[in-house]
SEKE-706875 format. One line per field, with one value per residue (C-alpha): residue number from 1; residue in one letter; chain; x, y, z. Coordinates in pm, 1 decimal. Example, Ala and Ser with C-alpha at 12.3 -4.5 7.8 and 13.67 -1.06 7.14 Angstrom:
REM residues 2
resi: 1; 2
resn: a; s
chain: A; A
px: 1230.0; 1367.0
py: -450.0; -106.0
pz: 780.0; 714.0
//
This chain:
REM residues 511
resi: 1; 2; 3; 4; 5; 6; 7; 8; 9; 10; 11; 12; 13; 14; 15; 16; 17; 18; 19; 20; 21; 22; 23; 24; 25; 26; 27; 28; 29; 30; 31; 32; 33; 34; 35; 36; 37; 38; 39; 40; 41; 42; 43; 44; 45; 46; 47; 48; 49; 50; 51; 52; 53; 54; 55; 56; 57; 58; 59; 60; 61; 62; 63; 64; 65; 66; 67; 68; 69; 70; 71; 72; 73; 74; 75; 76; 77; 78; 79; 80; 81; 82; 83; 84; 85; 86; 87; 88; 89; 90; 91; 92; 93; 94; 95; 96; 97; 98; 99; 100; 101; 102; 103; 104; 105; 106; 107; 108; 109; 110; 111; 112; 113; 114; 115; 116; 117; 118; 119; 120; 121; 122; 123; 124; 125; 126; 127; 128; 129; 130; 131; 132; 133; 134; 135; 136; 137; 138; 139; 140; 141; 142; 143; 144; 145; 146; 147; 148; 149; 150; 151; 152; 153; 154; 155; 156; 157; 158; 159; 160; 161; 162; 163; 164; 165; 166; 167; 168; 169; 170; 171; 172; 173; 174; 175; 176; 177; 178; 179; 180; 181; 182; 183; 184; 185; 186; 187; 188; 189; 190; 191; 192; 193; 194; 195; 196; 197; 198; 199; 200; 201; 202; 203; 204; 205; 206; 207; 208; 209; 210; 211; 212; 213; 214; 215; 216; 217; 218; 219; 220; 221; 222; 223; 224; 225; 226; 227; 228; 229; 230; 231; 232; 233; 234; 235; 236; 237; 238; 239; 240; 241; 242; 243; 244; 245; 246; 247; 248; 249; 250; 251; 252; 253; 254; 255; 256; 257; 258; 259; 260; 261; 262; 263; 264; 265; 266; 267; 268; 269; 270; 271; 272; 273; 274; 275; 276; 277; 278; 279; 280; 281; 282; 283; 284; 285; 286; 287; 288; 289; 290; 291; 292; 293; 294; 295; 296; 297; 298; 299; 300; 301; 302; 303; 304; 305; 306; 307; 308; 309; 310; 311; 312; 313; 314; 315; 316; 317; 318; 319; 320; 321; 322; 323; 324; 325; 326; 327; 328; 329; 330; 331; 332; 333; 334; 335; 336; 337; 338; 339; 340; 341; 342; 343; 344; 345; 346; 347; 348; 349; 350; 351; 352; 353; 354; 355; 356; 357; 358; 359; 360; 361; 362; 363; 364; 365; 366; 367; 368; 369; 370; 371; 372; 373; 374; 375; 376; 377; 378; 379; 380; 381; 382; 383; 384; 385; 386; 387; 388; 389; 390; 391; 392; 393; 394; 395; 396; 397; 398; 399; 400; 401; 402; 403; 404; 405; 406; 407; 408; 409; 410; 411; 412; 413; 414; 415; 416; 417; 418; 419; 420; 421; 422; 423; 424; 425; 426; 427; 428; 429; 430; 431; 432; 433; 434; 435; 436; 437; 438; 439; 440; 441; 442; 443; 444; 445; 446; 447; 448; 449; 450; 451; 452; 453; 454; 455; 456; 457; 458; 459; 460; 461; 462; 463; 464; 465; 466; 467; 468; 469; 470; 471; 472; 473; 474; 475; 476; 477; 478; 479; 480; 481; 482; 483; 484; 485; 486; 487; 488; 489; 490; 491; 492; 493; 494; 495; 496; 497; 498; 499; 500; 501; 502; 503; 504; 505; 506; 507; 508; 509; 510; 511
resn: m; t; a; t; a; t; g; f; d; p; v; p; s; w; t; r; v; p; e; v; a; v; v; a; a; g; d; l; d; a; g; d; a; p; r; g; v; l; v; a; t; s; g; a; v; p; q; a; l; g; v; d; r; d; a; l; a; g; a; g; f; t; g; g; i; g; q; a; l; a; l; p; r; p; g; g; p; a; l; v; a; v; g; a; g; d; p; a; k; l; d; g; d; g; l; r; d; a; a; a; a; f; a; r; a; v; g; t; a; g; r; l; v; l; a; l; d; a; m; t; g; v; p; p; e; t; a; g; q; a; a; v; e; g; v; l; l; a; r; y; r; f; e; v; l; k; k; e; p; a; p; p; v; t; a; l; t; l; v; a; a; t; d; d; v; q; a; v; r; d; g; v; r; r; g; l; a; y; a; r; a; a; a; l; a; r; d; l; a; n; s; p; p; s; l; l; t; a; d; r; l; g; g; v; a; a; q; l; g; a; d; s; g; l; s; v; e; v; y; d; r; d; a; l; i; e; l; g; c; g; g; l; l; g; v; n; a; g; s; a; d; e; p; r; m; i; k; l; r; y; r; p; e; g; d; p; d; v; p; r; l; t; l; v; g; k; g; i; m; y; d; s; g; g; i; s; l; k; p; a; d; a; v; h; a; t; m; k; n; d; m; s; g; a; a; a; i; l; a; a; m; a; l; l; r; e; l; d; c; p; v; a; v; t; g; y; l; m; c; t; d; n; m; p; s; g; s; a; t; k; l; g; d; v; l; t; i; r; g; g; t; t; v; e; v; v; n; a; d; a; e; g; r; l; v; m; a; d; a; l; v; l; a; t; e; e; p; v; d; a; i; v; d; i; a; t; l; t; g; a; c; l; r; a; l; g; a; q; i; a; g; v; f; g; n; d; q; g; l; v; d; q; v; r; a; a; a; a; r; v; d; e; p; v; w; q; l; p; m; a; h; r; y; r; g; e; l; d; s; d; v; a; d; i; k; n; m; g; g; a; n; a; a; a; i; h; a; a; l; f; l; e; e; f; v; a; g; t; p; w; a; h; l; d; i; a; g; t; a; q; n; d; t; a; r; s; w; l; p; q; g; c; t; g; f; g; a; r; l; l; l; d; l; a; l; a; f; r; r; p; e; s; d; p; s; a; a; k; g; r; a
chain: A; A; A; A; A; A; A; A; A; A; A; A; A; A; A; A; A; A; A; A; A; A; A; A; A; A; A; A; A; A; A; A; A; A; A; A; A; A; A; A; A; A; A; A; A; A; A; A; A; A; A; A; A; A; A; A; A; A; A; A; A; A; A; A; A; A; A; A; A; A; A; A; A; A; A; A; A; A; A; A; A; A; A; A; A; A; A; A; A; A; A; A; A; A; A; A; A; A; A; A; A; A; A; A; A; A; A; A; A; A; A; A; A; A; A; A; A; A; A; A; A; A; A; A; A; A; A; A; A; A; A; A; A; A; A; A; A; A; A; A; A; A; A; A; A; A; A; A; A; A; A; A; A; A; A; A; A; A; A; A; A; A; A; A; A; A; A; A; A; A; A; A; A; A; A; A; A; A; A; A; A; A; A; A; A; A; A; A; A; A; A; A; A; A; A; A; A; A; A; A; A; A; A; A; A; A; A; A; A; A; A; A; A; A; A; A; A; A; A; A; A; A; A; A; A; A; A; A; A; A; A; A; A; A; A; A; A; A; A; A; A; A; A; A; A; A; A; A; A; A; A; A; A; A; A; A; A; A; A; A; A; A; A; A; A; A; A; A; A; A; A; A; A; A; A; A; A; A; A; A; A; A; A; A; A; A; A; A; A; A; A; A; A; A; A; A; A; A; A; A; A; A; A; A; A; A; A; A; A; A; A; A; A; A; A; A; A; A; A; A; A; A; A; A; A; A; A; A; A; A; A; A; A; A; A; A; A; A; A; A; A; A; A; A; A; A; A; A; A; A; A; A; A; A; A; A; A; A; A; A; A; A; A; A; A; A; A; A; A; A; A; A; A; A; A; A; A; A; A; A; A; A; A; A; A; A; A; A; A; A; A; A; A; A; A; A; A; A; A; A; A; A; A; A; A; A; A; A; A; A; A; A; A; A; A; A; A; A; A; A; A; A; A; A; A; A; A; A; A; A; A; A; A; A; A; A; A; A; A; A; A; A; A; A; A; A; A; A; A; A; A; A; A; A; A; A; A; A; A; A; A; A; A; A; A; A; A; A; A; A; A; A; A; A; A; A; A; A; A; A; A; A; A; A; A; A; A; A; A; A; A; A; A; A; A; A; A; A; A; A; A; A; A; A; A; A; A; A; A; A; A
px: -9274.4; -9104.4; -8953.8; -8586.5; -8466.8; -8508.9; -8879.9; -8824.6; -8993.8; -8785.5; -9049.3; -9393.7; -9522.3; -9484.7; -9792.7; -9982.0; -10165.0; -10478.9; -10800.3; -10853.1; -11186.2; -11298.5; -11667.9; -11889.6; -12045.3; -12391.1; -12251.9; -12078.2; -12214.0; -12296.1; -12040.8; -11841.1; -11507.7; -11375.1; -11432.2; -11191.7; -11332.6; -11093.1; -11131.3; -10937.7; -10825.3; -11092.5; -11426.6; -11722.6; -11683.7; -11829.5; -12179.7; -12091.1; -11898.8; -12207.4; -12007.4; -11911.9; -11573.0; -11615.1; -11669.1; -11359.9; -11156.4; -11269.9; -11109.6; -10786.9; -10846.9; -10771.6; -10753.3; -10376.7; -10211.8; -10107.1; -10406.3; -10669.5; -10956.5; -11172.5; -11541.8; -11701.6; -12066.4; -12298.2; -12437.9; -12221.5; -11863.6; -11622.7; -11577.0; -11232.6; -11175.7; -10854.1; -10662.5; -10611.2; -10440.3; -10487.6; -10733.4; -10554.1; -10222.9; -10324.7; -10129.7; -10040.5; -9772.6; -10012.7; -10283.4; -10038.2; -9951.8; -10321.2; -10400.5; -10112.4; -10250.4; -10587.9; -10432.3; -10234.9; -10541.5; -10722.6; -10414.0; -10584.2; -10857.1; -10808.4; -11077.1; -11077.8; -11281.0; -11141.3; -11358.6; -11191.9; -11507.6; -11513.5; -11157.1; -11081.9; -10751.0; -10574.8; -10603.6; -10805.2; -10533.8; -10281.3; -10531.4; -10585.1; -10213.9; -10131.3; -10414.1; -10315.1; -9948.3; -10022.4; -10250.5; -10049.1; -9703.7; -9811.1; -9948.6; -9641.7; -9489.6; -9210.7; -9337.3; -9282.9; -9075.1; -9336.2; -9585.7; -9863.2; -9809.3; -10024.3; -10316.2; -10242.5; -10474.8; -10669.7; -10918.8; -10933.1; -11227.1; -11180.1; -11490.1; -11460.2; -11680.6; -11881.6; -11695.3; -11356.6; -11400.2; -11203.1; -10919.6; -10888.8; -10877.4; -10591.5; -10406.7; -10477.9; -10307.9; -9992.8; -10014.6; -10040.2; -9729.0; -9532.5; -9643.5; -9550.1; -9206.1; -9138.9; -9273.1; -9060.7; -8748.0; -8834.5; -8882.0; -8539.0; -8356.4; -8528.9; -8441.5; -8184.5; -7846.0; -7807.4; -8135.2; -8083.1; -7729.6; -7600.6; -7664.3; -8022.1; -8086.5; -7989.2; -8263.6; -8515.4; -8423.1; -8464.6; -8814.0; -8915.8; -8780.9; -8988.4; -9296.6; -9241.1; -9090.8; -8726.2; -8433.5; -8198.5; -7836.9; -7660.8; -7280.1; -7102.7; -6745.3; -6590.0; -6778.5; -6670.3; -6308.1; -6339.3; -6490.1; -6210.4; -6442.9; -6166.1; -6363.5; -6648.8; -6411.9; -6185.5; -6469.3; -6590.3; -6247.8; -6322.8; -6663.9; -6776.4; -7052.9; -6989.7; -7051.5; -7305.1; -7348.9; -7712.0; -7781.7; -8140.4; -8274.9; -8607.2; -8691.0; -9018.4; -9219.9; -9195.0; -8941.1; -8584.7; -8458.2; -8563.2; -8371.0; -8138.3; -8088.0; -7856.1; -7893.2; -7611.1; -7681.0; -7468.3; -7570.1; -7366.9; -7583.2; -7417.8; -7139.2; -6920.3; -6660.5; -6426.2; -6078.5; -6178.9; -6436.6; -6720.0; -6754.2; -6947.2; -7263.8; -7619.3; -7505.9; -7414.5; -7777.1; -7876.8; -7610.7; -7842.2; -7973.7; -7644.4; -7797.9; -8080.1; -7950.9; -7962.9; -8302.5; -8439.4; -8327.3; -8469.0; -8797.3; -8829.9; -8747.3; -8997.1; -9279.8; -9158.6; -9357.4; -9673.9; -9656.7; -9556.5; -9227.8; -9113.9; -8742.7; -8489.9; -8346.4; -8051.4; -7969.8; -7651.1; -7679.2; -7333.3; -7384.8; -7165.1; -7120.0; -6813.1; -6658.7; -6329.8; -6138.7; -5794.7; -5862.0; -6012.8; -5866.4; -5607.3; -5537.7; -5272.3; -5385.5; -5435.5; -5740.2; -5778.8; -6120.3; -6280.7; -6099.5; -5763.6; -5778.5; -5587.1; -5720.7; -5528.7; -5756.5; -5688.1; -6017.4; -6202.3; -6523.9; -6524.2; -6630.1; -6947.3; -6759.8; -6532.9; -6814.4; -6994.9; -6682.5; -6685.7; -7048.7; -6996.5; -6725.6; -6945.8; -7227.5; -7008.8; -6919.5; -7274.1; -7476.0; -7623.1; -7755.9; -7711.7; -7609.4; -7758.4; -7611.3; -7766.7; -7599.0; -7598.4; -7251.7; -7127.3; -7199.2; -7082.2; -7394.1; -7610.7; -7434.7; -7466.0; -7830.5; -7984.4; -8212.7; -8480.0; -8281.4; -8051.4; -7752.5; -7726.8; -7413.7; -7348.0; -7145.7; -7447.5; -7685.9; -7968.1; -7956.4; -7924.3; -8228.5; -8423.5; -8334.2; -8432.1; -8763.8; -8846.4; -8753.0; -8987.7; -9274.7; -9259.4; -9162.8; -8828.4; -8621.6; -8269.9; -8021.0; -7750.7; -7397.1; -7095.2; -6854.4; -6565.1; -6271.7; -6034.4; -6051.7; -5965.1; -5596.7; -5685.8; -5765.5; -5421.4; -5224.7; -4849.8; -4879.2; -5197.0; -5405.2; -5636.6; -5717.3; -6064.7; -6085.0; -5967.8; -5909.8; -6122.2; -6342.9; -6568.9; -6608.6; -6934.5; -6766.5; -6462.6; -6691.2; -6862.7; -6528.0; -6408.9; -6715.2; -6685.9; -6347.6; -6526.7; -6805.6; -6583.8; -6762.9; -7107.4; -7386.0; -7404.3; -7574.9; -7501.4; -7755.8; -7616.8; -7901.5; -7701.0; -7929.0; -8266.1; -8249.0; -8334.7; -8581.8; -8540.9; -8912.2; -9214.9; -9306.6; -9615.9; -9600.2; -9241.4; -9202.7; -8956.5; -8670.5; -8581.4; -8769.0; -8730.5; -8614.1; -8521.6; -8751.8; -9033.3; -8782.4; -8609.2; -8940.3; -9060.5; -8727.8; -8737.0; -9093.4; -9010.0; -8644.6; -8520.6; -8175.6; -7955.2; -7869.5; -7642.5; -7263.7; -7138.4; -6874.0; -7147.3; -7289.7; -7366.2; -7175.7; -6847.1; -6571.3
py: 4140.7; 4187.0; 3873.6; 3862.1; 3880.7; 3502.9; 3531.8; 3362.6; 3517.1; 3425.6; 3537.1; 3425.1; 3423.9; 3800.7; 3880.7; 3554.2; 3661.1; 3457.3; 3611.0; 3538.6; 3608.1; 3565.3; 3506.6; 3401.9; 3057.0; 3194.7; 3411.5; 3132.7; 3111.5; 2772.8; 2657.5; 2364.6; 2444.5; 2163.0; 2240.4; 2151.6; 2081.7; 2056.4; 1745.2; 1701.0; 1369.9; 1395.5; 1563.8; 1586.3; 1552.3; 1862.4; 1789.6; 1937.3; 1620.7; 1400.6; 1111.5; 1007.5; 929.3; 553.8; 601.5; 819.6; 570.1; 294.9; 488.3; 523.0; 883.1; 966.2; 1345.0; 1364.7; 1670.7; 1594.9; 1373.1; 1464.0; 1245.3; 1350.1; 1261.0; 1307.1; 1412.7; 1372.1; 1708.8; 1911.0; 2012.9; 1753.4; 1766.5; 1701.5; 1596.1; 1770.0; 1648.4; 1914.1; 1697.6; 1731.2; 2019.6; 2126.2; 2160.3; 2306.4; 2623.4; 2827.1; 2582.7; 2289.3; 2480.0; 2571.5; 2203.1; 2109.9; 2368.2; 2233.4; 1879.7; 2005.2; 2188.9; 1881.4; 1656.4; 1865.5; 1936.7; 2021.6; 2250.9; 2621.2; 2738.8; 2617.7; 2669.9; 2600.4; 2622.8; 2771.0; 2856.6; 2538.7; 2575.7; 2722.6; 2788.3; 2946.3; 3327.4; 3424.7; 3648.1; 3365.9; 3124.1; 3345.7; 3387.0; 3019.3; 2894.6; 3116.8; 3024.7; 2653.3; 2642.1; 2865.7; 2736.9; 2370.7; 2429.1; 2619.9; 2487.1; 2634.3; 2533.7; 2846.4; 2643.7; 2368.1; 2355.4; 2234.8; 2364.5; 2243.1; 2473.0; 2717.9; 2824.2; 3120.9; 3174.1; 3074.5; 3135.1; 3103.4; 3051.5; 3215.4; 3262.8; 3582.3; 3766.4; 3663.9; 3768.8; 4095.8; 3944.5; 3657.5; 3912.8; 4090.4; 3759.6; 3692.0; 4018.7; 3916.0; 3556.6; 3662.9; 3876.5; 3599.3; 3343.4; 3576.2; 3630.2; 3257.7; 3190.5; 3469.5; 3330.2; 2986.6; 3127.5; 3287.7; 2986.9; 2746.4; 2951.9; 2785.8; 2957.2; 3016.7; 3211.8; 3397.4; 3534.3; 3793.9; 4064.8; 3949.3; 3930.2; 4295.5; 4369.8; 4164.5; 4348.6; 4684.5; 4592.9; 4447.7; 4756.7; 4982.4; 4773.1; 4757.8; 5089.8; 4988.8; 5188.9; 4965.4; 5021.1; 4766.2; 4769.3; 4622.9; 4495.6; 4840.4; 4974.9; 4674.4; 4731.2; 5093.0; 4979.4; 4728.8; 4427.4; 4173.1; 3883.3; 3907.4; 3983.6; 3693.1; 3440.2; 3580.1; 3555.5; 3225.0; 3326.0; 3443.0; 3642.5; 3965.9; 3987.7; 4219.4; 4368.0; 4463.4; 4710.7; 4746.7; 5013.9; 5034.8; 5337.7; 5370.8; 5688.1; 5939.4; 5944.5; 5906.1; 5784.5; 5423.1; 5099.4; 5012.2; 4653.6; 4540.6; 4203.9; 4040.8; 3751.3; 3502.4; 3509.0; 3240.4; 3191.2; 2854.8; 2693.5; 2443.4; 2471.9; 2665.3; 2512.0; 2299.7; 2130.4; 1954.6; 1575.3; 1465.0; 1366.8; 1490.1; 1790.3; 1972.5; 1982.6; 2160.0; 2429.2; 2684.1; 2713.0; 2860.4; 3205.7; 3120.2; 3365.2; 3656.4; 3537.3; 3533.6; 3891.5; 4026.3; 3845.5; 3961.4; 4321.2; 4329.5; 4293.6; 4538.8; 4838.2; 4634.7; 4543.7; 4895.5; 4781.2; 5039.2; 4952.5; 5084.3; 4787.2; 4770.6; 4461.0; 4354.9; 4074.6; 3951.3; 3780.4; 3580.1; 3223.9; 3023.8; 2855.9; 2685.1; 2829.5; 2951.3; 3279.9; 3136.0; 3210.9; 2948.2; 2780.3; 2984.4; 3311.5; 3603.2; 3829.4; 4171.9; 4229.1; 4572.5; 4750.5; 4585.7; 4244.8; 3987.2; 3633.3; 3328.6; 3104.3; 2745.4; 2609.6; 2772.1; 2599.4; 2804.9; 3105.3; 3228.3; 3376.2; 3564.1; 3745.0; 3823.3; 3961.9; 4261.4; 4335.0; 4296.8; 4562.0; 4791.1; 4740.6; 4861.0; 5179.9; 5312.8; 5373.7; 5035.8; 4876.9; 4513.7; 4294.4; 3956.5; 3748.5; 3443.3; 3186.9; 2829.5; 2818.0; 2481.5; 2116.5; 2077.3; 2257.7; 2022.9; 1721.5; 1859.3; 1971.4; 1791.4; 1933.8; 2080.4; 2303.2; 2594.7; 2698.1; 3039.3; 3200.1; 3548.2; 3785.9; 3936.4; 3710.9; 3962.6; 3971.3; 3593.2; 3562.4; 3793.1; 3567.8; 3257.5; 3413.9; 3505.8; 3154.2; 3005.3; 3234.3; 3130.8; 2764.1; 2791.6; 2621.2; 2730.9; 2601.2; 2815.6; 2688.3; 2821.5; 3093.4; 2875.1; 3114.1; 2841.1; 2733.5; 3078.8; 2988.6; 2725.3; 3013.0; 3169.3; 3202.1; 3213.4; 3463.4; 3663.9; 3800.0; 3499.4; 3198.6; 3109.1; 2762.1; 2584.6; 2218.3; 1914.7; 1954.1; 2233.2; 2376.8; 2559.1; 2725.9; 2817.2; 2987.7; 3188.7; 3287.7; 3402.2; 3621.3; 3770.5; 3916.0; 4166.6; 4305.3; 4534.4; 4444.5; 4538.8; 4318.9; 4041.5; 3709.0; 3450.8; 3204.3; 2894.4; 2752.0; 2495.8; 2215.8; 2387.4; 2553.2; 2233.9; 1948.0; 1607.3; 1538.8; 1755.5; 1787.1; 1969.6; 2326.0; 2281.6; 2169.7; 1941.1; 2156.3; 2501.3; 2588.8; 2966.0; 2911.9; 3240.8; 3477.5; 3456.3; 3449.7; 3769.4; 3941.6; 3860.7; 3964.4; 4301.9; 4372.6; 4306.8; 4418.3; 4629.1; 4769.7; 4516.4; 4618.5; 4336.3; 4334.0; 4153.0; 3978.6; 3817.4; 3594.1; 3244.5; 2959.9; 3148.9; 2904.5
pz: -6105.6; -6442.4; -6593.1; -6686.2; -7043.6; -7066.1; -6989.0; -6652.9; -6348.4; -6040.2; -5789.0; -5909.9; -5551.2; -5519.8; -5727.7; -5676.5; -5361.1; -5282.2; -5157.0; -4787.7; -4618.4; -4257.9; -4188.9; -3901.9; -3934.2; -4013.4; -4294.4; -4486.2; -4838.3; -4980.5; -5232.9; -5357.7; -5189.9; -4968.5; -4601.4; -4325.6; -3980.1; -3685.5; -3470.4; -3146.5; -2999.5; -2731.5; -2682.5; -2914.2; -3289.0; -3464.2; -3592.2; -3930.8; -4017.6; -3981.6; -3833.6; -3482.1; -3331.5; -3378.2; -3751.6; -3775.5; -3574.8; -3808.4; -4092.6; -3895.5; -3792.4; -3427.8; -3441.7; -3413.2; -3564.7; -3920.6; -3994.8; -4251.7; -4371.0; -4666.7; -4644.4; -4988.3; -4988.6; -5288.2; -5388.0; -5149.5; -5083.0; -4952.4; -4577.6; -4436.0; -4077.3; -3974.0; -3669.6; -3401.8; -3138.5; -2764.3; -2715.4; -2397.1; -2582.5; -2918.4; -2998.6; -3304.0; -3418.0; -3394.8; -3577.4; -3853.9; -3893.5; -3893.4; -4161.3; -4367.7; -4343.7; -4464.5; -4759.1; -4864.4; -4835.5; -5099.6; -5303.4; -5634.3; -5500.8; -5560.4; -5317.2; -4957.4; -4641.1; -4293.7; -3982.6; -3674.9; -3482.8; -3272.6; -3148.1; -2806.1; -2638.3; -2937.3; -2942.4; -3250.9; -3396.6; -3361.0; -3516.0; -3819.2; -3879.9; -3829.9; -4051.1; -4341.6; -4312.5; -4289.1; -4592.0; -4822.5; -4736.8; -4757.3; -5105.4; -5226.5; -5549.1; -5761.1; -6102.8; -6309.1; -6556.3; -6600.0; -6883.9; -6653.8; -6299.6; -6012.8; -5933.1; -5650.3; -5371.5; -5507.6; -5224.6; -4859.1; -4628.3; -4253.1; -4040.9; -3700.1; -3396.7; -3435.7; -3160.3; -3304.6; -3667.4; -3643.8; -3440.1; -3688.6; -3971.9; -3795.4; -3778.0; -4144.5; -4242.2; -4059.8; -4179.2; -4542.7; -4506.4; -4334.9; -4593.5; -4878.4; -4727.3; -4700.0; -5049.8; -5195.4; -5028.7; -5165.1; -5514.1; -5511.6; -5366.6; -5607.2; -5915.6; -6144.5; -6107.3; -6480.3; -6478.1; -6149.0; -6147.2; -5903.4; -6161.3; -6219.6; -5847.2; -5833.5; -6084.9; -5889.7; -5569.4; -5740.1; -5857.9; -5522.6; -5352.7; -5575.5; -5497.9; -5122.3; -5018.1; -4987.3; -5116.8; -5314.9; -5417.1; -5637.5; -5644.6; -5948.0; -5972.3; -6015.9; -5713.4; -5507.0; -5604.7; -5493.2; -5161.1; -5108.3; -5080.4; -5134.1; -4991.4; -5240.1; -5527.0; -5433.9; -5434.2; -5766.6; -5929.0; -6104.0; -6236.1; -6578.4; -6407.1; -6216.5; -5842.7; -5688.1; -5344.6; -5294.8; -5016.3; -4896.2; -4663.6; -4482.8; -4272.3; -4079.8; -4097.4; -3815.8; -3532.7; -3669.4; -3330.2; -3372.7; -3316.9; -3605.0; -3718.1; -3997.6; -4171.8; -4369.6; -4604.7; -4791.9; -5157.2; -5331.2; -5638.5; -5707.0; -5507.6; -5688.1; -5415.0; -5641.2; -5665.0; -5362.1; -5584.1; -5404.4; -5447.3; -5755.0; -5571.2; -5526.8; -5323.0; -5642.9; -5754.5; -5432.9; -5443.8; -5602.9; -5245.8; -5124.2; -5154.5; -4914.3; -4654.1; -4897.1; -5020.0; -4664.4; -4603.3; -4928.8; -4869.7; -4508.7; -4589.1; -4876.3; -4620.9; -4355.0; -4475.1; -4523.4; -4153.9; -4040.0; -3890.1; -3630.6; -3668.7; -3921.9; -4111.4; -4350.4; -4552.4; -4729.8; -4986.0; -5089.8; -5423.1; -5658.9; -5768.0; -5665.0; -5966.8; -6060.5; -6354.8; -6454.8; -6276.4; -5956.8; -5615.5; -5532.1; -5202.5; -5028.0; -5183.9; -4946.0; -4975.6; -4815.6; -4661.4; -4641.6; -4357.9; -4423.5; -4253.2; -4459.8; -4497.2; -4616.1; -4822.2; -4722.4; -4856.7; -5146.6; -5036.5; -4715.9; -4922.3; -4753.9; -4459.7; -4702.3; -4880.2; -4554.8; -4388.6; -4624.6; -4540.6; -4165.8; -4179.3; -4386.6; -4138.0; -3850.6; -4038.9; -4002.8; -3685.3; -3590.5; -3273.3; -3378.3; -3670.5; -3758.7; -4038.3; -4200.5; -4420.5; -4543.9; -4398.3; -4271.8; -4325.7; -3966.2; -3844.1; -4051.0; -3902.0; -3548.1; -3556.3; -3853.4; -4119.2; -3891.1; -3653.2; -3738.9; -3534.0; -3371.8; -3230.0; -3098.9; -2885.7; -2707.1; -2517.0; -2525.3; -2905.4; -2930.8; -2705.7; -2936.2; -3229.8; -3033.2; -2932.9; -3292.9; -3403.8; -3143.3; -3244.6; -3610.7; -3551.3; -3729.6; -3458.4; -3364.5; -3110.2; -2955.7; -3005.7; -2815.1; -2916.9; -2803.1; -2814.2; -2705.7; -3074.0; -3210.5; -3239.8; -3498.7; -3736.4; -3702.9; -4026.1; -4077.4; -4363.8; -4297.0; -4011.7; -4017.6; -4235.0; -4356.5; -4204.5; -3890.5; -3826.8; -3905.4; -3598.6; -3467.0; -3816.8; -3738.7; -3439.7; -3648.4; -3899.5; -3626.6; -3473.2; -3814.3; -3866.1; -3517.2; -3618.2; -3842.6; -3620.1; -3410.2; -3087.2; -3219.3; -3077.8; -3335.0; -3395.8; -3663.8; -3805.1; -3976.2; -4188.5; -4385.4; -4264.5; -4268.0; -4610.9; -4800.7; -4754.0; -4916.1; -4867.2; -4788.3; -4420.9; -4292.4; -4430.6; -4550.6; -4913.4; -5079.2; -5201.9; -5074.0; -4756.4; -4725.1; -4366.6; -4204.1; -4392.5; -4136.4; -3850.8; -3967.1; -4038.1; -3687.9; -3536.4; -3711.4; -3602.7; -3236.8; -3230.7; -2941.8; -2875.6; -2692.5; -2339.0; -2228.7; -2228.4; -2544.5; -2333.5; -2123.8; -2398.7; -2273.6; -2425.9; -2451.4; -2372.9
//
């Protein structure tokens, strides 16, 4: 990845790919890399550790998932007992958490070994993917601006049962791609807004597209005026930096008659709230993450060709900052969205839905089977679901179920919230077709209802990741800071996507 003119590389994870090997136990070379050995809460303790369960218990180690106990050995590599939980319940999610605990326990080691050969019950391909994701994502750090960054993982060896080696390798391939997607999304969301503007993100997308087989079109202010993207232009009105719409296209080789999925992402590079200035508290320092939706889409799409995705995917990244100034959009102003819908702006801090509305209309103007948007959209969703669960809405239950299934597979939890049309009247405006905010309550639902106005009945799902985009403290394989939530989910969704067959009017939760 080429650095910007400032010398700052916003996506160091893209080229920092560790070496991952899978070997059978008898083929493991001697070395000094710390070795993780999985220990369940019951059953025999692996002989490799050289201690029994009573000795481990005396050190406070029970085998619960999330535990890791280093056992230094003179003249040999450190052994780490890694909790695997109840052996009857261990699955890919638990193994990912266990691998993360191991990686954190040896946080300065660049070369690691993790033994999977004694584990049963987890399919080997799942085990390979989960182990790679857990180790690499737990050790993720965004330290490109530090003089002395922490050492990254440079090599990981997984020890598998002889008959499972190839299946684990297959899982490793997928796990590396998923981990790279999440790390790339984290890189982008963690980048300081003065160093990663909308214009510079366009350059990053162009380079990533060239590297990963995506076609990339970047639309500047004049092009957006010609397209009539009044939402994006209105939010940008107070900024010294130009807006950008970044359009990404991935097309699989072969049969042109494939399912078509369009992704729309909020890319507010920094959100001050505009004229509706946010309170002067710690939230301001996190508002570089307000482009996490766009980051997740770019990161997911950058790995589609590597994983031979069979689905055609288009992405729209709607990018600007939201700043107060003498030229900023005022409360009471009316913006005209692509397609002609007029929107009264009653709160300048409800800007994400404005920029995405333009893209949703553009998405419906091309052949498409479904649209999924993703955005750090409402504090109401954070308050309703907390910082570990995203909200999902939609007009098509089949599509929503596909999103929920992908979320479950990658352990990025979502909870379906209702499309409560009884609240639609609260978005009515006296001077325009619609206003950009409803009343004091049900704000996450209002936002979803607003977005639904622009999808023209196309099967559509909306992910509100306001809570999950940022962590106050590290947790398992999720770091402190920007989490990259959504990148793995969207990648998994695209790989498994199928054309919705249900009636959009039959979505559950409509009220």
